C-alpha positions in Angstrom: 114.6 -80.3 98.8 115.8 -81.0 95.2 116.7 -84.7 94.4 119.1 -85.8 91.7 117.2 -87.6 88.9 119.9 -87.5 86.2 123.4 -88.8 87.2 125.2 -89.8 84.0 128.5 -88.7 82.5 127.4 -86.6 79.6 130.5 -87.4 77.5 130.0 -91.1 77.8 126.3 -90.9 77.2 126.8 -88.9 73.9 129.4 -91.4 72.9 127.0 -94.2 73.3 124.3 -92.3 71.5 126.6 -91.7 68.5 127.6 -95.4 68.4 124.0 -96.5 68.5 122.9 -94.0 65.8 125.8 -95.0 63.5 124.4 -98.6 63.6 120.8 -97.5 63.3 121.6 -95.3 60.2 122.9 -98.4 58.4 119.6 -100.2 58.6 118.1 -98.4 55.6 120.8 -99.7 53.3 120.5 -103.4 54.5 118.5 -105.9 52.4 116.3 -108.8 53.2 115.7 -107.6 56.8 113.4 -109.8 58.8 110.2 -107.7 59.5 112.0 -105.0 57.4 109.2 -102.5 57.1 108.8 -102.4 60.9 112.4 -101.8 61.7 112.9 -99.4 58.8 110.0 -97.2 60.1 111.2 -97.2 63.7 114.9 -96.6 62.7 113.8 -93.6 60.6 111.9 -92.2 63.5 114.9 -92.6 65.8 117.1 -90.8 63.2 114.6 -87.9 63.2 114.6 -87.7 67.0 118.4 -87.7 67.1 118.4 -84.9 64.5 116.1 -83.0 66.8 118.5 -83.6 69.7 121.4 -82.1 67.7 119.2 -79.0 66.7 118.4 -78.4 70.4 122.1 -78.8 71.4 123.2 -76.3 68.7 120.4 -73.8 69.3 119.0 -74.2 65.8 115.7 -75.4 67.3 115.2 -72.1 69.1 115.6 -70.2 65.8 112.9 -72.0 63.9 109.6 -70.2 63.1 106.2 -71.4 64.3 105.5 -72.8 60.8 108.8 -74.6 60.7 108.2 -76.2 64.1 104.8 -77.3 63.1 106.0 -78.9 59.9 108.8 -80.7 61.9 106.4 -82.1 64.5 104.0 -83.3 61.7 106.9 -85.2 60.2 107.7 -86.8 63.6 104.1 -87.8 64.2 103.3 -88.7 60.6 102.8 -92.4 61.2 100.5 -91.8 64.2 98.2 -89.2 62.6 94.6 -90.5 62.0 94.8 -90.0 58.2 98.0 -92.2 58.0 97.3 -94.7 60.8 95.7 -97.3 58.7 99.0 -97.9 57.0 101.2 -97.4 60.0 103.4 -100.1 61.6 102.3 -98.9 65.0 98.8 -100.1 64.1 98.3 -103.7 65.3 96.2 -104.5 62.2 99.1 -103.5 59.9 101.9 -105.0 62.0 100.0 -108.3 62.0 100.6 -108.5 58.3 104.3 -107.7 58.6 105.5 -110.2 61.2 104.9 -113.7 62.6 102.0 -113.9 65.1 104.2 -114.8 68.0 106.2 -111.6 67.5 103.2 -109.3 67.6 103.1 -108.7 71.4 106.8 -107.8 71.9 107.1 -105.7 68.7 104.0 -103.7 69.7 105.6 -103.1 73.1 108.9 -102.1 71.4 107.1 -99.6 69.1 105.4 -97.9 72.0 108.7 -97.6 73.9 110.5 -96.3 70.9 108.0 -93.4 70.6 109.1 -92.3 74.2 112.5 -91.4 72.7 111.0 -88.1 71.6 110.1 -86.9 75.1 113.4 -88.1 76.6 115.2 -85.8 74.2 113.0 -82.8 74.9 113.4 -83.3 78.7 117.2 -83.8 78.3 117.0 -87.3 79.6 119.9 -88.6 77.4 120.3 -91.7 79.5 116.6 -92.7 78.8 117.2 -91.9 75.1 120.3 -94.1 74.7 118.7 -96.9 76.6 115.8 -96.9 74.1 118.3 -96.8 71.2 120.2 -99.8 72.6 117.0 -101.8 73.3 115.9 -101.2 69.6 119.3 -102.4 68.3 119.2 -105.5 70.7 115.8 -106.5 69.4 116.8 -105.8 65.8 119.9 -108.0 66.2 117.8 -110.9 67.6 115.5 -110.7 64.6 118.3 -110.3 62.2 120.1 -113.4 63.5 116.9 -115.5 63.3 116.1 -115.4 67.0 112.6 -116.3 68.3 109.9 -114.3 69.9 110.7 -115.5 73.4 114.2 -113.9 73.1 112.6 -110.6 72.0 110.2 -110.7 74.9 112.9 -111.4 77.4 115.1 -108.6 76.0 112.2 -106.1 76.6 111.4 -107.6 80.0 115.0 -107.3 81.2 115.4 -103.9 79.7 112.4 -102.7 81.8 113.6 -104.6 84.9 117.3 -103.6 84.7 116.4 -99.9 84.6 113.7 -100.0 87.2 116.0 -98.4 89.8 116.2 -95.4 87.5 112.7 -95.2 85.9 110.6 -96.0 89.0 112.6 -93.7 91.3 112.6 -90.9 88.7 108.8 -91.1 88.3 108.0 -90.9 92.0 110.5 -88.1 92.6 109.0 -86.1 89.7 105.5 -86.7 91.2 106.2 -85.4 94.7 109.1 -83.0 94.4 110.2 -80.0 92.3 113.3 -81.8 91.1 112.3 -81.7 87.5 111.6 -78.1 86.5 111.1 -78.8 82.8 107.5 -77.6 82.5 108.0 -74.9 85.2 110.9 -73.3 83.4 109.0 -73.0 80.1 105.7 -71.8 81.6 107.4 -69.2 84.0 110.3 -68.0 81.8 109.1 -68.2 78.2 107.1 -65.5 76.4 103.7 -67.1 76.3 102.5 -64.7 73.6 105.0 -66.4 71.2 103.2 -69.7 70.6 106.5 -71.4 69.6 106.8 -72.3 73.3 104.1 -75.0 72.7 106.5 -77.1 70.7 109.1 -77.3 73.5 107.0 -79.8 75.5 107.6 -82.8 73.2 103.9 -83.6 73.0 101.8 -83.4 69.8 100.5 -79.9 69.5 97.2 -80.0 67.7 94.5 -77.4 66.8 93.0 -77.5 70.3 96.3 -76.6 72.0 97.2 -73.9 69.5 93.7 -72.3 69.5 93.4 -72.5 73.3 96.7 -70.7 73.8 95.8 -68.2 71.1 92.4 -67.5 72.8 93.9 -67.1 76.3 96.3 -64.6 74.8 93.3 -62.6 73.7 91.9 -62.3 77.2 92.7 -59.4 79.5 94.9 -60.1 82.5 92.0 -59.5 84.9 90.0 -62.4 83.4 93.0 -64.7 83.3 93.7 -63.9 87.0 90.1 -64.5 87.9 90.3 -68.0 86.3 93.5 -68.7 88.2 92.3 -67.2 91.5 89.1 -69.3 91.4 91.1 -72.4 91.1 93.7 -71.6 93.8 91.1 -70.3 96.2 89.2 -73.5 95.7 92.2 -75.5 96.8 92.8 -73.3 99.8 89.1 -73.3 100.8 89.1 -77.1 100.6 91.4 -77.2 103.7 89.0 -74.8 105.4 85.9 -76.8 104.5 87.4 -80.1 105.7 88.8 -78.5 108.8 92.4 -79.3 107.9 95.5 -77.2 108.7 97.0 -75.9 105.5 100.0 -74.5 107.3 101.4 -78.0 107.6 101.4 -78.5 103.8 103.6 -76.8 101.3 103.7 -78.9 98.1 101.0 -79.1 95.5 100.9 -81.1 92.2 99.3 -79.1 89.4 97.9 -81.1 86.5 96.6 -79.5 83.4 96.0 -79.8 79.6 98.7 -78.2 77.4 97.4 -74.9 75.9 96.3 -73.4 79.2 99.7 -72.1 80.2 98.6 -68.5 80.7 96.1 -69.5 83.4 98.6 -72.0 84.9 101.3 -69.4 85.2 99.1 -67.1 87.3 98.0 -70.1 89.3 101.7 -71.0 90.0 102.3 -67.4 91.2 99.3 -67.5 93.5 100.3 -70.9 94.9 103.8 -69.7 95.6 102.4 -66.6 97.3 100.7 -69.0 99.6 104.1 -70.6 100.4 103.6 -73.7 98.2 106.1 -75.3 95.9 104.3 -76.4 92.6 105.1 -79.8 91.1 104.4 -80.0 87.3 104.6 -83.6 86.3 104.1 -85.2 82.9 101.5 -88.0 82.3 103.3 -91.4 82.1 104.8 -92.0 78.6 107.1 -95.0 79.2 106.1 -98.6 79.4 107.7 -98.8 82.9 105.5 -95.9 84.0 102.1 -97.2 82.9 101.5 -99.0 86.2 102.4 -95.8 88.2 100.0 -95.2 91.0 99.3 -91.6 89.9 98.4 -92.2 86.2 97.5 -88.5 85.5 99.7 -85.7 84.6 100.4 -82.9 82.1 99.7 -83.8 78.5 98.2 -82.6 75.2 95.1 -84.1 73.6 97.4 -86.5 71.7 97.8 -87.2 68.1 95.5 -90.2 67.8 93.4 -91.7 70.6 93.1 -95.0 68.7 96.9 -95.4 68.9 96.8 -94.9 72.6 93.9 -97.3 72.9 95.7 -99.9 70.8 98.8 -99.8 73.0 97.2 -99.4 76.5 98.2 -102.9 77.6 101.7 -103.0 76.0 103.2 -103.4 79.5 101.7 -106.9 79.5 105.1 -108.2 78.5 106.5 -107.5 82.0 103.3 -107.5 84.1 104.6 -110.3 86.2 104.7 -110.7 90.0 108.5 -110.6 90.2 108.7 -107.4 88.3 105.9 -105.7 90.2 107.3 -106.8 93.5 110.7 -105.3 92.6 109.0 -102.1 91.5 107.1 -102.0 94.8 110.4 -102.3 96.7 112.1 -99.6 94.7 109.0 -97.3 95.2 109.2 -98.0 99.0 112.9 -97.0 99.0 112.1 -93.9 97.1 109.3 -92.9 99.3 111.7 -93.3 102.3 114.3 -91.1 100.4 111.8 -88.3 99.9 109.7 -88.7 103.1 110.2 -85.1 104.1 108.6 -84.0 100.9 105.8 -86.6 101.2 105.0 -85.2 104.6 104.5 -81.7 103.2 102.5 -82.8 100.2 99.1 -81.1 100.3 97.3 -82.9 97.4 96.7 -82.4 93.7 95.1 -79.4 91.9 93.7 -80.5 88.6 92.8 -78.1 85.8 90.7 -80.3 83.5 89.6 -79.6 79.9 86.6 -80.7 78.0 85.1 -80.6 74.5 87.2 -83.1 72.6 85.6 -84.6 69.5 83.8 -87.9 70.0 86.0 -91.0 70.0 84.7 -94.6 69.6 87.6 -97.0 70.2 88.0 -100.0 67.9 89.0 -103.2 69.7 91.6 -105.0 67.7 92.3 -108.6 68.3 95.9 -108.2 67.4 96.5 -105.6 70.1 98.1 -106.5 73.4 95.8 -107.4 76.2 95.9 -108.6 79.9 94.9 -112.1 80.8 92.9 -112.3 84.0 96.0 -113.1 86.1 97.7 -110.0 84.9 94.6 -107.9 85.5 94.5 -109.2 89.1 98.2 -108.6 89.5 97.9 -105.0 88.4 94.9 -104.3 90.5 96.7 -105.7 93.6 99.8 -103.8 92.8 98.0 -100.5 92.5 96.2 -101.2 95.7 99.4 -102.0 97.5 101.0 -98.8 96.1 98.1 -96.7 97.3 98.4 -98.2 100.8 102.2 -97.6 100.7 101.7 -94.1 99.6 99.3 -93.5 102.5 102.1 -94.5 104.9 104.1 -91.5 103.8 101.3 -89.0 103.1 98.9 -88.4 106.0 95.7 -88.0 103.9 93.8 -86.7 107.0 95.7 -83.5 106.3 95.5 -83.2 102.5 92.9 -81.6 100.2 92.5 -81.2 96.5 90.8 -79.0 93.9 89.5 -79.6 90.4 88.2 -77.2 87.8 87.4 -77.6 84.1 87.6 -75.3 81.1 86.3 -75.8 77.5 88.4 -76.6 74.5 87.9 -74.8 71.1 86.7 -78.1 69.5 83.5 -77.8 71.6 82.2 -75.1 69.1 82.3 -74.8 65.3 82.9 -71.0 65.4 85.4 -68.9 67.5 82.8 -66.5 68.7 80.7 -69.4 70.0 83.7 -70.8 71.8 84.3 -67.4 73.4 80.7 -67.3 74.6 80.9 -70.8 76.1 84.2 -69.9 77.8 82.5 -66.8 79.3 79.6 -68.9 80.6 81.9 -71.5 82.1 83.7 -68.6 84.0 80.3 -67.5 85.2 79.4 -71.1 86.3 82.8 -71.5 88.1 82.4 -68.3 90.0 78.8 -68.5 91.2 77.9 -67.4 94.7 78.3 -70.5 96.9 76.4 -68.9 99.8 73.0 -69.0 98.0 73.5 -72.6 97.1 74.6 -73.8 100.5 71.4 -72.4 102.1 69.1 -74.1 99.6 71.2 -77.3 99.8 70.8 -77.4 103.5 67.0 -77.5 103.1 67.5 -80.6 100.9 69.8 -82.2 103.4 67.4 -81.6 106.3 64.7 -83.5 104.3 67.1 -86.3 103.2 68.3 -86.9 106.8 64.8 -87.9 107.9 64.7 -90.7 105.3 65.5 -94.4 105.4 65.8 -94.6 101.7 65.7 -92.3 98.7 64.1 -93.2 95.4 65.2 -91.8 92.0 63.0 -92.3 89.0 63.8 -91.3 85.4 61.6 -89.1 83.2 60.2 -89.9 79.8 62.3 -92.5 77.9 64.6 -92.9 80.9 64.5 -96.3 82.6 66.1 -95.3 85.8 64.5 -96.6 89.0 66.8 -96.7 92.0 66.3 -97.0 95.7 69.3 -95.8 97.7 69.7 -97.0 101.3 71.0 -94.4 103.8 72.9 -94.8 107.0 71.0 -94.6 110.3 71.6 -91.4 112.3 72.1 -92.1 115.9 71.7 -88.4 116.9 70.1 -86.4 114.1 70.7 -83.2 116.0 74.4 -83.6 115.7 74.8 -85.9 112.7 74.1 -85.8 109.0 74.4 -88.2 106.0 75.0 -85.7 103.3 77.8 -83.2 102.7 76.8 -79.7 101.7 79.3 -79.0 98.9 80.3 -75.5 98.1 82.8 -74.2 95.5 85.9 -75.5 97.1 87.5 -78.8 96.1 85.0 -79.5 93.3 84.4 -76.4 91.3 81.7 -75.3 90.5 79.3 -75.2 93.5 76.2 -77.3 93.5 75.7 -80.7 95.1 74.9 -82.7 98.2 76.4 -86.2 98.4 76.6 -89.2 100.6 78.1 -92.7 100.7 75.1 -95.1 100.6 74.6 -98.3 102.5 75.1 -101.1 99.9 72.6 -103.6 101.4 69.2 -102.3 100.3 70.5 -100.1 97.4 68.9 -101.7 94.3 67.5 -100.9 90.9 68.4 -99.6 87.4 70.5 -96.6 86.4 70.0 -95.4 82.8 71.5 -92.4 81.0 71.0 -91.6 77.3 74.3 -89.9 76.8 77.3 -89.7 79.1 81.0 -88.8 78.6 83.3 -91.0 80.7 87.1 -91.5 80.7 87.2 -89.9 77.2 84.4 -92.1 75.8 80.9 -91.1 74.8 78.5 -93.8 76.0 75.1 -94.1 74.5 72.1 -95.5 76.4 74.1 -96.7 79.3 72.2 -99.1 81.5 73.6 -100.5 84.8 71.7 -102.9 87.1 72.5 -102.6 90.8 71.8 -105.3 93.4 72.6 -104.6 97.1 74.8 -101.7 96.0 77.0 -103.7 93.6 77.0 -103.6 89.8 75.2 -106.8 88.7 74.9 -106.1 84.9 75.8 -103.4 82.4 75.4 -102.5 78.7 75.5 -99.6 76.4 74.5 -99.1 72.7 77.6 -97.7 71.0 78.3 -100.8 68.9 76.3 -103.6 67.2 77.5 -106.4 69.4 76.9 -107.0 73.1 80.5 -107.9 73.6 81.8 -104.6 72.3 79.2 -102.6 74.2 80.1 -104.4 77.5 83.8 -103.8 76.8 83.1 -100.1 76.4 81.5 -100.0 79.9 84.4 -102.1 81.3 87.0 -99.7 80.0 85.2 -96.6 81.2 83.7 -97.7 84.5 84.8 -101.1 85.8 88.5 -100.5 85.3 89.5 -104.1 85.4 87.1 -105.2 88.2 84.3 -107.7 87.7 82.0 -105.5 89.8 82.1 -102.3 91.8 80.0 -100.9 94.7 78.0 -97.7 94.5 80.4 -95.4 96.4 78.4 -92.2 96.1 74.9 -90.9 95.7 74.4 -87.2 95.1 72.0 -84.6 93.9 73.4 -81.8 91.7 71.7 -78.5 92.2 73.4 -76.2 89.6 70.6 -75.4 87.2 72.7 -72.6 85.7 75.2 -75.2 84.4 72.3 -77.2 83.1 70.9 -74.2 81.2 74.3 -73.4 79.7 74.6 -77.0 78.5 71.1 -76.7 77.0 71.8 -73.3 75.5 74.7 -74.6 73.4 73.5 -78.3 73.1 76.7 -79.6 74.7 75.2 -82.0 77.3 77.3 -85.0 76.2 80.5 -82.9 76.1 80.2 -81.5 79.6 82.9 -82.9 81.9 81.7 -85.0 84.9 82.9 -82.2 87.2 80.2 -79.9 85.8 77.7 -82.6 84.7 77.5 -84.0 88.2 76.1 -80.7 89.4 73.4 -80.8 86.7 71.3 -83.6 88.3 71.5 -86.7 90.5 74.6 -88.7 90.1 76.0 -92.0 91.2 79.7 -93.0 91.5 80.9 -96.6 91.2 84.1 -97.6 93.0 85.4 -96.1 96.3 83.5 -93.7 98.4 84.2 -89.9 98.4 86.1 -90.4 101.7 88.4 -93.2 100.4 91.5 -93.5 102.7 90.2 -90.7 104.9 87.3 -92.3 106.6 88.5 -91.7 110.2 88.7 -87.9 109.7 85.7 -86.0 111.0 84.2 -83.2 108.8 81.3 -81.0 109.4 78.7 -79.1 107.4 78.2 -75.3 107.8 75.4 -76.1 110.3 77.9 -77.9 112.6 76.6 -81.4 112.0 79.2 -84.2 111.6 79.1 -86.1 108.3 78.9 -89.7 109.4 78.3 -91.5 106.1 81.9 -92.1 105.3 82.0 -95.9 104.9 80.2 -98.7 103.3 80.3 -102.5 103.6 83.4 -102.6 101.3 85.5 -99.8 102.7 84.9 -100.9 106.3 86.9 -104.0 105.5 90.0 -101.8 105.9 89.9 -102.6 109.6 90.3 -106.4 109.0 91.5 -106.9 105.4 92.7 -103.6 104.0 93.6 -105.1 100.6 90.0 -105.9 99.8 88.6 -102.6 101.0 89.5 -100.3 98.0 89.1 -100.4 94.3 91.2 -97.3 93.4 88.6 -95.9 91.1 85.6 -93.6 91.4 83.5 -92.8 88.3 80.5 -90.5 88.4 77.5 -90.9 86.2 74.9 -88.2 86.0 71.2 -88.2 85.0 70.7 -84.7 83.4 67.6 -82.9 84.7 66.1 -83.1 81.2 65.9 -86.9 81.6 64.9 -86.9 85.3 61.5 -87.6 86.7 61.3 -87.6 90.5 63.4 -87.8 93.6 61.7 -88.4 96.9 62.4 -89.7 100.4 61.0 -92.8 102.0 60.8 -92.1 105.7 60.3 -94.8 108.4 56.7 -93.7 109.1 55.8 -94.0 105.5 56.0 -90.3 104.7 57.4 -89.3 101.2 59.0 -85.9 100.7 59.6 -84.8 97.1 63.0 -83.1 96.5 62.5 -83.0 92.7 59.3 -83.6 90.8 59.2 -83.7 87.0 62.8 -82.5 86.8 62.3 -79.4 89.0 63.2 -78.6 92.7 59.9 -78.6 94.6 61.1 -78.8 98.3 60.2 -75.7 100.2 63.3 -73.5 100.4 65.0 -75.0 97.4 62.9 -73.5 94.7 65.5 -70.7 94.1 67.7 -73.4 92.5 65.3 -73.5 89.5 66.2 -69.9 88.6 
């Protein structure tokens, strides 16, 4: 079913836009403006966006060449580009010099919301566009008339609150229905060999997006279809592996990085051949969307990650209980409105990308931030939203799939990128049967153990003891899942949810890429399954290093449980990383298959603990809960953390993994970084 997400009178909306733009165009000629540089820059940007709107309406946009479109986007994103950002009013350090301290927070929030005007115009959301124009003018008027910062903050708060009925509803409908066909129409109807299509998305199109699309256009159709088929087959096979009935589901949300449209188009065709409707939803880009429960979506690599980092807490201005309570109620009404679609939702299919250049965020004291109360409010809100969503989506019948492809920035030469892409195709299409047989040997040994010990190799300080669940009937039960190439592509891991009490020690990794950040010498201390202490060595100060870990792993929580312990078995992936020296750039999806890994946050079976799943040998996987998740039966709000971050120790850093059995026997799974258990040696090939 298609739901209405735009309901305005076009004539009235255009009239409002023209009136607002007439006033905005006058700002550049006015003198002695309070915070003038700030308002002049934002008004100029809004004039550029409105010019773009007119070009799209008249058809002039479609006639522009690739070079003209590229020049136009560089003008629109000029103030955000890295080479210009140190003098940009969007930079908190610059804005701090242009306005009074008390105005910093609301003006930063305003600047972020104003940037959203560009995407509203591309998507044809003229109501969203005019609302942004009118908010800008309202704040400008307050400052012009000598108003105080509280008035500005209240104007932004009520702007967000007044339009919640539209923005919150629209975001949910776009996440679970095919009502917004913006991406779909471009991908399925445009000539993807004409790279001008990239500039229709409204996102910043950089070298990675252009070179990726160009490279995929150089591949033969058979290779492109293989990439798409591996992805779609993995989604379908996930239902089979988890013994779930795919015939009851017919909606899939497909998330990907802009530039990969040629693969995505074939994937959409394959999904539709399976009887699925494909939802293509953009990553949140409005302040009101930033607390959205599903915070992933289609996007480009962005123009400047420091800009995104500087503005990540701009919604602090309306992160208040009354606002979140109202947003929750609107979300509940919307879920009820689209409950037929929610019942058919099968889960997400994520086509990830990796190989971005290293980014070390700079923490700026002038940037917006959450106080502890707001942090708690947001964590509680997201938890409540997840539970509400579970009321409408029966997760016992859903699956998912995730696959990853490299970006051109991973290599310094096109021919090396081509070789890496070929090797990733090989990794993603390995024979799962061979791995499952060897992995079963490992599981059989692990199921005899009370605990498992993991010890780092040379210069790696890891020493962890992982407590396993007791098997009441080992002939019918198992602790570990034998993971094939279904939901998590590529093949190659066995994993479990540890018992927290008795899981202790130190986890250390020299280099790891998490949440877009490259962490160096990450060290986490675990006591009874919970993070007790943490540090990395990216910066000079302990405070900055701990903040890096908090941003990438803790996600606003003071501590997290170890939700997963796994042993990755994909030595082919390890050797590819070694061949090109790209260990730190490998995505966690592949990196987790290259050695033992540990996830902090929820278990792998979060919100699906009551379902029963089986390994190929017929044994039921019983390790689905830990001491945190089991609280769902008495206090569900304290059971989940709504995050799950994997950290892998590469085989090159690994020493030993061995079991501790109740009778004192030790069985080595890995010794000196190599598989030594009888029947698993084939994994070393």
